N, C-alpha and C positions, 0 to 999 in steps of 0.2 A: 253555530252555524248548525242543523242537523244533519243528518249525514247525507238526504239528499241535496241540500244546499254546498257540500262540500264536495260531491260528485258534480254539481253542475261549476262549483267556480274551477277545480281542476281541468274540467274539461274547458273552460275559459281560456285559464291560462297556457293550456299545454296544446292546443286543438289538433295540430299535427303529426305529433307522436305515432308510429308507424307500429309499433308492439306494446306489449303492454310486460308487467316485470313476470310471468311466468316463462317466457317468451325467453327471456335472458336466462332464467335459472333453466332451463331445457338446453339452452345454447351452450353454456357452460358445464357440464356433466363432472359430478366427482373423478378426481384420477386417478388413475388405475394402479396403483402404485401398493408395494409389502407396507406392513404394519410398522410405523416406527421411520417411516421415509418424511424424511424436513421437505417440505418445498420455502424456498426462503426466496427473496426479492430486492435487486436493488434499484434504489426507486431517485435516480436522479433529476437534480433539476438544469437544464441547460442554461443557465445564471452566470458563468463563472468556469475557470478553469479547473482542473480535478487535481485535487492535491491529496497529500499523505492520507488526513483524516479518512477522504472518499476511499483510496483505497483498501483502507484497512478494513472497513465497513462491507466493501464488496467480497474482500477475503474470506470475510467470517461468514458468507451467506454462501460461499462457493462450498467453504471447506467441511461447513456445517451439512449441505445437502449433499455431497460427494460421498462421504463417508456414510450416511444415510440411506443410501442406493434413493434418492432424492430428486429432485428438480430445483436449479437454482435459476431464477430468468431475471432478465434486462426492461424497467420498464421505466419510460420518459416520461416525467410527472412536470408537463409542461404548460401548466395551466396559468400561469400567471406571464401570461405573453410579454406585456410590459417592459422586465427583468431580462429577457431574453437575448444571449447575446450572440452575434455573428459567427457561425461555427462553433456554436456548442455543442450542437447534436454530435459534430463528426468529432470535435475533440474526447468528447465518450467515449466512443466508441471506439477508437482509434488508442487512446490509452487503456484502456482494457485488454487491447488486445496485444497492445506491445508489451504490458506487464502480465500477459500471459493469467487473466483471470478473465474466463471464457464462461459465458452464460450456458444452458444447456437450451434456453429457446429467449423469444423476448423481442426489442427494436433493434431490428438489422439480422436478425438469428430467425426470426419465424416462427412458426408455435402455433398450436390449438386455440389458446387464451387469449388471441387478440383482438382488435389490435392493442399495441403494447405503449402507442404514443396517445396521453390522456387527451389532448385537443382531438382525437378522433375520435374519442367515447361521448362526445357531450349528449348525445339521445340516450346513452344509456344511462348517463346521471338524471336525464328531467324526468326520464320515465320513474325512478322510484322515488324522485321528489313527489312527482304528481300521485303515486299511492299514498304517500305521506301527507299529502293534502288531503288526500279521500278519508283518512284515517283519523285527521284532525290533530295531526303531528309537526304541521309543517305551515306557514304562512304567507302572504305575500308584505311586506314590509315597505311605506310609502317616505321612509324617514329620509330626510333631506341630510346632505353631510353638516348642515349648519345647524340643524335638529339635535344630531348626534355630539359634535362637539359644544352646544350649549349642557348637554346632559352631562358629559366627562367632564365640562367646567363647575357644574354645582356638586358632580361625584366629590371632587379633589377639594373643594370647597368645604364640604360637610366630611371628609375623609371617610369614605365609605367607597364598597368596592365599585371597581370602574368597569362599564359594559352595560349592554343592556337588557336588562330582566328584570322579573317582577314587574312594578308598577313603572317602570322607563320603558317596559316592551309596549309602547300606547297602541299599535296596531297589532297586536296579538287575537282580540275579539272584536275585529272587525264586522261588519255583518256583511253579508252578500253584496247587498246595494249599498252601502259605503264602499267598498271594493270596487265593485262597477263605476260607479260615480269616479272614482279617482281613476281607473283605468278610461273610462271615457277622456279624461281630460290628459290623458297621456302623460300623466305622471311616472317618475321611474321610480321602479321597486326591486329589492331584492327578495330569495324565497328564505326564511329563515326558521329554523328550528324551534316547535315550542315546548320549550324542553319542561319535562315532569320531574325535575329535580331538586333537594331541599338540601342546598350547602351546609345545613344542620346537620345533615345526617353523615354516615361516612360511608364509603366502600372500599371495600377491602381486596387486593390480588394478589397475584406471587408472580415476580419478574425471576425469571429464568435467571439471570443473573445478581439481581440485586435481592431477591427475596421476596416476602411478604413486606405489602405496602400498603398504607393507609392513605386514604385521600377524601374531603370532602366532598359530597354528591357535585356533579356539573348543573349548574343550574341557570347558564345563558341563552337566550335564545340567540344561537351563531348562526351567522350566515350559512347555510348550504349552498346558495346559488348565486354568483355575483350579477350585476345587471347585464350584462350581455348574455346571462343564460349559463356563463361555463361555470363549473364547481370549485367550489375555495378547496384546498390541499383536505383538508379532514375530511370531508365528505367523499371524495376521488376515494382516498384511500382503503376508506373503509367498506366501498363500493367495489372495487376493485379489489382488493383482497380476501373478500367474499367470493365472487364470481371466478378469480385466480385459482382458487383453493390456496392460499397462502398460510403455512400452518406454523410458520415462526416470521416473527417481524424483528428483526435484527438491525437497530437502528441508535445514534447517539443519543447520550442522555439528556440531548436539549430539548427531548421531546417528552420525558419523563410529567412534565404539566399538561400534557394531551391527552393520558391516560381516562381521566373521569372521561370528556368530549368523547373520545372514541368509544368505549365501554358503553357507554350510553346510544350511541348511535349503532353499535351489536343490537344492544339488545332492540330498540324500538324498532330495525330494521327484521328484528327476528333472526339474524343471522347466529352462526356459532363463532366466535372471534377466535381468532389467532393465539398463542401463545408470543407475547412480547420478552424481550432480550434487547436491555438497553446496554450499550457498551460506556466505558469510558471513555471521556476524550486522549489524546496526545496531549500534552504538555510537554512544558522548557523552562527552566529557571532563566530568567530575563538578566544577560549579561549587565544592564545598565542599573534597574533596579533592585536586580535578585529574587524577586517574586517570581512564582508559580504561575505561569500562565498558559494560554494553548497555543498551540504550534501558528505560526503566522506566514502567510505565501509573501506579505511585502517584507517580513524581518528575518525570517529564516529559509535560507535557500534550500533546504532540505524539506522543506513544506509541501513545494512542488514537484509534481510527478516526473516533471523534464528536466530534473537538477539528476535523478538516476540515471537516465540513459545520456546522458551528457557525460555524465563524471566516469562511466562507462561501469557502474556497479551492476552484476549480474540480475538478472530477474529473480533465478531463484534464492539468491543470498538476500534480497529485498522479502522474498517471501517470506525468508527463513526467520528476517528478525520480524515479521507482522504474527511471524506462529509464537513468539515469544512472549509476544504484546497479547493474544488469543488467549493462550494458557502460561500461565507462570512456571508449570513443569516441562517447557518443550526446551527449554535449550538444555537444561543437562539431560535430558532423553536422548538429544540429537548428539549432543559430544561424547555421547558413551555406546553410542550406535552407529558405528562408523560405514554399515554395510546399507544402513537404511535411509528412505527419506519422509519427508512432511506426508507423503498419502499411506506411509505406514506406523503414522501417530493417530492416536485418536482423542480429539478435541469433545472439551465435555465444559458446559458452560460453569460449572460448579469450580473449576481453576480459572475462570478468567478474573480479570479485577476489578473490581467494585468500584474502587476510586481511581481517580487519573494516574494514567499510567508517561512517565516521564520520557521524553524522547533520550535515548542511548547510542551517540555517534559511535561512542569506544565498544559499544556491543556487536552494533550493526556491522565494525570493519572488522570485532572479529569471528566473525559467522562468516564473511565475507573470504576473510581467509583459509577458514575451517571448510568451505565449499572448494575453495581453489584447489586446497590442500589433497582433496579427496579425485581430483581430478587428472586424469590421465595429462604428459604433455600434448599428444595431438589434440586433444580435445580443449585444453587450456589454448594451443595454438588456432585452432578452428574458428571457435568464438573469440578471440583475439582479431582474428580475420576479419570477421563480421563487422566490429564494432571499429575497426579502422577504416573500413569501405567507407563508412557514413561521416566519422571526424578526424581520419589521417590517414588523408591519400599516400603522402609522402611516405610514412612508415608502412604503411599497407603494402607498397611497392618494394620495400625493403623485406617485408614476410616473406611475400610470393618467390621473390628472389634468394633466399634463405632459411626458407621451406625445411631442410633435414635438419639443417642444425640445430633451426629454433628449436624444431620438435625436441631433439636429445635435450639440449641447454635446458627447456622447461622441464623435461623430465628426471633428472637430477634432484635425489633425495626425494624422489616419490615413495617408495616404498619404504616397508618397516613401521613400527609403532608410533614415529614422531616425525612426521612427515614435514617437508619444509614449509614455512607457510610467509613470504615474503610478499606475495601478491595480494590485494583488498579489492583491485579493480582491474579492466582492461587497461586504463592508461598505464595502470603498475608497470603492465611488461617490457613497456619500451625504457621506462625509467629504472630498472632493476635490472633487467638484461640489456642493456646498451651495450656492454663489453661484446655480446655473440655475433654481431653484425661488424666488420671490417672498417667500415666506411664513419659508421657512427663512435666505433673506439677512437678513431684518429680523429676524427671533430671534436671529440671530449677534451680527447690530448690531457686526461688525469685532473679533470677540473673537479671530478667527484671525491677525488682524494684529497681530504683536507690536512693531513700528518705533515710534518715536519721532518721527517727521517731522511735519512738521504741512504741507498741500497747500494750496492757492491754490484755493480752491471758484471764486471769479467766473472767474479764469482758465481753469477747465476747464468752464465751464459758457456762455463764452464763445465757446471752439473747439466744442464740441457743437452751438451753437444756429446758428453762423455760418458753419462753416467744416466740420465732417465729414460727409461725403458716404457713406452707408452703399451705395450702389449701384454702384463702383466696384471696380478688383481690388485686392489688397494693397498692389502696388507703387506703384499711384498714391498710394493712401490714404498710404502712409508718406511720400510725397515732399509728399503737401499738410502732412501734421503738421510736417514738417523744415521745409516754408515758413512755417509758422504762428511756430514757434518764433523763427524768425530774427526775424521783424517785432514777437515780444515779448522781444525782448533775450535771446533765447535761442541758445547754438550750435548750427548744425546736425547736429554728431556729437560725441560725447563725445571724441573727438580733436582737434577745434578747440578746445573747451573746456579740456584740457588746457595747449595752446600759452598761452593768456591770460585764466586764469581770471575775472582783474581786471574785466577788459570785461563779461562776461555774466554773466544772473543763475542760470544753469545750461545744461543742453544739451536735447537731443530725448528724451534718453533719461526724464529728469527727469521731462518732460509726462507720456511714456506712463506712466511708473511711478502717477502720482497718479492719472491715470485707471485705471490699473488696481487700486492699492487701494480706490479709491472704489468701483468699481462691483463688486468681487468681493470686496472685505473682504481681503484679501491682496497681499503682492508679489510674489507668482510664482502663474502660471498658462499654462494653453493661451494658445496666438495670441493676443492682447488684439483686434483687428481681428474675428476672427470671433467672437467673444464678443460684441460689439457689434453685430456683424450680426446674429447672433439676438435680444437683447435690443430692439434697437429705441432709436430718440432718445427716446421719453416716458418707457420705463423707466430709460433712462441718464440723464437728467433726475431722476427720480425718487430714484435711489439714490445722485446725487450731493448731492442736497438733505437727504437722510438720513447721509451722511457731516459735512454741514452743521453739523446737530444732534448728532452724536456728537460731533464736535469741542469745542462748547462744553459739554459735559459732561465732557469729560479736564480 
């Protein structure tokens, strides 16, 4: 077709479009941002629940945009309406908010570059397709599903590349009259790209993470608009990233194979293309086969976003874990900078893993423990209170009734270079500090103690009634219990006991252990004297008597 015929065809296919391409170029001007500011986007489809891999991608978008003074926006890519699930949109927005991954603009946030729902941008896509038809870069294709299936079967038999290209693209050179004839017959059609590519030639691009990459040129007549006039993902992606002025497309490396098509579309449309950064998937070793595979929402509970909320893993701790995946040097930096957080760290694509990143539950747990260790007792209490309000109302009530004690217990061993690390999630507070609340302690009745020693109740009561002074400092207390030990036939230290075990009943550590088991119900706990100070003598004595009764039932 000549230019005049192409113009006529474009008007024939899209007679009712209100605007031309220039209109949209002016509608979405360049963003007023400083040099180096990144504009990133998270573009999920409402076709399933959000999983850890999605959160990782969105997290990367957020931190790179934030640290560069740029913009991070949420665009919903819902052109595949057949696969959309009920509540899919709400799930995306609620999970992002719940995990504190907050776009600056986008769907449900507003902004100047919307609408951010692709299903509401159909006229924009059609306008650009109309322009491509005028240029001779796109055409209507009337091939039926059966014709395409027959071509595929032939290609498989001949072991040639699968797709519509070259002589298989039977409609790419239809005359205007032939097109009109098919339209009069009301034959269905899609709009295909008239690819100028040659697969024998190579293109080269530099991925921000993977580095220099080479590909055969794209030569497929890819579908741009489907039969219902809505765009394919590939075409919508290019139009939107241009108009929304995305500078960096950060996405999973399953999209690497699409790079040649996307580059070709940017070139044909006359757009400057964004930088691409393809992130490695989160993988795991399969317990059954031993093979490395991607995380699975079906097989791996921690792959789903809900797991972290329900388990009580702090959002900030999950952010820390995602940061270690984002940059290989983050964990060491974080552990060595106690007064700093994620916002103080500078992320770089150079430190992002090229291959798959294995999910490491132990690392997540360690980071979570470090997170809690840097929080004050009051902060841990308040955060746990919010968690229990949603997931454990019975314990929530107990926390409210025992607020002051709980904050004091949670503050034990918080100072110094090696703060206590016994909490990895909010649900651990109930488990680790059950002795802090009398009713829970009485209910447990030493179930957490799995030792077989029998401790001297009368000796413990003697110490508490006649020697224990809760007003002194820790070092004075320890000296006094050493003196008590010596006065009752115990060595003042384990070292002394080992020298002459036959002359002692035990050592001071044994007395401390007895007190610890009697008043906490376990043989390991935070600093014993700090616990006794909070409990006070009356409650300590009551617990020792409870231990006496427990001993009788063993």
